[in-house]
C-alpha positions, 0 to 999 in steps of 0.5 A: 500500500502507498505509504507503507515501509518497504518490507525486507528480509535479512540473512546474516552470514556467520563468522565469529571474527566478523561479529562486530562488523555484523553489529555495525551492519545491523546499526546501519540497517536500523538507521534506514527504518523510517515512519510513514513509508519513509524507510525499510522494515524487517519482515523476517531475519535469519542468521548463522553462528555470529550472524545468529546473535545479530539476527536474534537481537534484531528480532527482539528489537534490541538496539545494535548499540546496546548489543555492542556495548554488552558484547564488548563488556565480555573479556577474552579471559572470561571466554577462553580462560586466562592467557599467559605470555611467559614460556613456562605458563604458555606450555602449561596452557597447551597441556591444559587444553589437551587434558580438557579435550581428553576429559570431554571438556570444551576449550572455552566457556559460552556462559558469558555469551549466554548471559549477555544475550539473556540480558539484552533480549530480556530487557528489550522485550520487558521480561525478567529472564531472557533465557525463557524467551521463545522464538514465538515471543519475538517481534518478527520471525527469526530463524537460526541455522545449526549443524546436527553432527549426529545426522551430518546435516544442517537444521533450521531452528525458530520461526513464528510459532516455534517453542524453541528457546531463542538463546539456547538455539543461538548458542547451538548455532555458535557452538564451534566444535572443540572450542565451545562444544565437543562431538561426544555421545553424551554432548548436545549434537548441535554445533556451529551452523557454519559447518552446513550453511553459512548464509541462510538465504534458502531458509527465508526463500522457502519460508516466503514460498510457504 
C-alpha cells in the first residue's frame, strides 16, 4: 500500500571474527527504518553462528548499540580462560587444553555469551529472564541455522510459532566444535551452523514460498 515501509528480509552470514562488523551492519540497517513509508522494515531475519546473535537481537528489537556495548563488556579471559605470555605458563596452557579435550571438556566457556544475550533480549522485550524467551515471543520471525553432527546435516531452528528457546538455539548455532562444544555421545549434537550453511538465504526463500 502507498505509504507503507518497504518490507525486507535479512540473512546474516556467520563468522565469529566478523561479529562486530555484523553489529555495525545491523546499526546501519536500523538507521534506514523510517515512519510513514519513509524507510525499510524487517519482515523476517535469519542468521548463522555470529550472524545468529545479530539476527536474534534484531528480532527482539534490541538496539545494535546496546548489543555492542554488552558484547564488548565480555573479556577474552572470561571466554577462553586466562592467557599467559611467559614460556613456562604458555606450555602449561597447551597441556591444559589437551587434558580438557581428553576429559570431554570444551576449550572455552559460552556462559558469558549466554548471559549477555539473556540480558539484552530480556530487557528489550520487558521480561525478567531472557533465557525463557521463545522464538514465538519475538517481534518478527527469526530463524537460526545449526549443524546436527549426529545426522551430518544442517537444521533450521525458530520461526513464528516455534517453542524453541531463542538463546539456547543461538548458542547451538555458535557452538564451534572443540572450542565451545565437543562431538561426544553424551554432548548436545548441535554445533556451529557454519559447518552446513553459512548464509541462510534458502531458509527465508522457502519460508516466503510457504
